[in-house]
TIKOLFI-61966 format. One line per field, with one value per residue: residue number from 1; residue in three letters; x negated, y negated, z negated of N, C-alpha, C in turn. Coordinates in steps of 0.02 Angstrom, whole numbers, plus 50000, padded with zeros to 5 digits. Example, Ala and Ser with C-alpha at 12.3 -4.5 7.8 and 13.67 -1.06 7.14 Angstrom:
! residues 2
rovex = c(1,2)
nupa = c(Ala,Ser)
nu = c(49340,49358)
nv = c(50284,50112)
nw = c(49610,49646)
cau = c(49385,49316)
cav = c(50225,50053)
caw = c(49610,49643)
cu = c(49340,49355)
cv = c(50165,49998)
cw = c(49610,49606)
END
This chain:
! residues 79
rovex = c(1,2,3,4,5,6,7,8,9,10,11,12,13,14,15,16,17,18,19,20,21,22,23,24,25,26,27,28,29,30,31,32,33,34,35,36,37,38,39,40,41,42,43,44,45,46,47,48,49,50,51,52,53,54,55,56,57,58,59,60,61,62,63,64,65,66,67,68,69,70,71,72,73,74,75,76,77,78,79)
nupa = c(Unk,Unk,Unk,Unk,Unk,Unk,Unk,Unk,Unk,Unk,Unk,Unk,Unk,Unk,Unk,Unk,Unk,Unk,Unk,Unk,Unk,Unk,Unk,Unk,Unk,Unk,Unk,Unk,Unk,Unk,Unk,Unk,Unk,Unk,Unk,Unk,Unk,Unk,Unk,Unk,Unk,Unk,Unk,Unk,Unk,Unk,Unk,Unk,Unk,Unk,Unk,Unk,Unk,Unk,Unk,Unk,Unk,Unk,Unk,Unk,Unk,Unk,Unk,Unk,Unk,Unk,Unk,Unk,Unk,Unk,Unk,Unk,Unk,Unk,Unk,Unk,Unk,Unk,Unk)
nu = c(47599,47732,47906,48002,48136,48119,48218,48301,48365,48291,48166,48189,48265,48324,48364,48470,48590,48543,48485,48598,48667,48576,48567,48695,48691,48585,48544,48419,48355,48444,48417,48285,48307,48382,48286,48191,48264,48280,48146,48109,48196,48145,48018,48054,48118,48007,47922,47995,47993,48095,48095,47953,47799,47641,47500,47440,47543,47635,47564,47557,47692,47713,47633,47702,47824,47781,47740,47864,47929,47853,47890,48024,48015,47949,48046,48146,48082,48079,48209)
nv = c(56673,56623,56644,56608,56516,56359,56307,56175,56228,56343,56289,56205,56275,56264,56135,56087,56024,55901,55854,55838,55739,55632,55613,55566,55444,55372,55304,55303,55418,55513,55498,55546,55680,55720,55703,55797,55916,55912,55919,56040,56126,56111,56168,56300,56339,56332,56428,56545,56551,56500,56370,56345,56267,56181,56241,56138,56041,56112,56124,55989,55963,56046,55981,55862,55907,55951,55830,55765,55851,55827,55695,55712,55790,55698,55598,55669,55693,55567,55537)
nw = c(45037,44936,44956,44870,44814,44733,44639,44547,44437,44416,44387,44277,44171,44043,44034,44108,44072,44025,44142,44224,44152,44154,44291,44318,44254,44306,44454,44517,44466,44516,44652,44657,44624,44736,44837,44793,44811,44952,44999,44941,45009,45139,45123,45091,45211,45295,45239,45259,45391,45466,45507,45560,45510,45515,45419,45351,45344,45268,45148,45114,45092,44981,44885,44876,44825,44699,44642,44636,44548,44434,44409,44380,44263,44180,44170,44103,43983,43930,43910)
cau = c(47642,47796,47964,48051,48158,48103,48275,48295,48385,48233,48111,48208,48324,48355,48375,48518,48638,48508,48478,48663,48683,48531,48586,48756,48678,48529,48541,48349,48344,48484,48380,48228,48334,48399,48223,48163,48302,48265,48078,48110,48227,48097,47967,48085,48127,47941,47896,48033,47982,48155,48068,47881,47759,47570,47479,47428,47608,47664,47527,47578,47759,47706,47608,47757,47872,47751,47743,47933,47943,47821,47932,48085,47995,47934,48111,48179,48046,48094,48281)
cav = c(56621,56645,56610,56603,56447,56327,56264,56140,56275,56388,56250,56174,56314,56243,56063,56070,55974,55836,55833,55814,55676,55580,55602,55526,55377,55340,55314,55319,55489,55551,55497,55591,55748,55733,55710,55861,55969,55908,55944,56110,56161,56111,56218,56366,56353,56343,56492,56600,56544,56475,56310,56347,56206,56196,56252,56072,56011,56150,56105,55922,55969,56074,55928,55814,55939,55950,55761,55752,55890,55791,55636,55737,55809,55637,55565,55709,55683,55500,55528)
caw = c(45012,44908,44984,44817,44806,44669,44624,44483,44384,44404,44359,44214,44153,43980,44035,44160,44045,44024,44212,44248,44117,44180,44360,44317,44227,44339,44527,44536,44450,44565,44716,44650,44629,44807,44874,44773,44846,45023,45009,44923,45066,45195,45107,45096,45283,45323,45213,45288,45463,45500,45538,45545,45512,45507,45349,45322,45329,45212,45088,45098,45063,44914,44841,44866,44779,44632,44617,44618,44487,44379,44395,44347,44195,44143,44155,44052,43919,43904,43903)
cu = c(47708,47853,48021,48072,48142,48160,48265,48315,48328,48177,48125,48270,48360,48372,48428,48570,48606,48499,48543,48681,48640,48548,48647,48742,48623,48528,48470,48334,48383,48448,48320,48251,48351,48337,48190,48198,48287,48196,48076,48142,48181,48043,47995,48094,48060,47914,47931,48030,48046,48136,47994,47848,47686,47555,47468,47493,47640,47630,47547,47647,47756,47681,47662,47808,47845,47754,47814,47952,47912,47862,47996,48069,47982,47999,48148,48147,48060,48168,48305)
cv = c(56650,56608,56607,56530,56420,56279,56229,56185,56322,56351,56222,56210,56290,56169,56041,56019,55905,55810,55804,55747,55619,55563,55556,55454,55339,55354,55332,55392,55532,55554,55544,55664,55766,55744,55777,55917,55970,55938,56019,56152,56164,56164,56288,56385,56366,56411,56552,56599,56527,56412,56307,56279,56227,56207,56186,56037,56047,56132,56034,55922,55997,56022,55877,55843,55938,55881,55743,55789,55855,55729,55656,55754,55748,55601,55603,55700,55615,55488,55541)
cw = c(44988,44943,44934,44810,44736,44652,44557,44425,44366,44368,44290,44185,44090,43978,44086,44134,44045,44095,44237,44216,44145,44252,44363,44295,44263,44414,44550,44523,44500,44632,44714,44655,44701,44848,44857,44811,44921,45038,44994,44980,45126,45184,45116,45170,45317,45303,45245,45364,45502,45538,45523,45552,45503,45433,45314,45301,45269,45146,45066,45065,44992,44863,44826,44817,44708,44602,44596,44554,44426,44360,44359,44274,44152,44123,44100,43984,43888,43894,43832)
END
């Protein structure tokens, strides 16, 4: 497993201005970003064994992060 953080800057390097603008104008989008960061932090802590979790829980967190990333991408495509 990789313990490389999947920050929004890493995932959407050319869209940070659009992310900031959408975050400022949409409370729902801002909430999705917060949730993404929380889940991403949980995964990073699990991968680095700071806060170990079961493989099943880690896989569930990864799926949740991917779903949030898809929602972020969809919002950016419609902005």
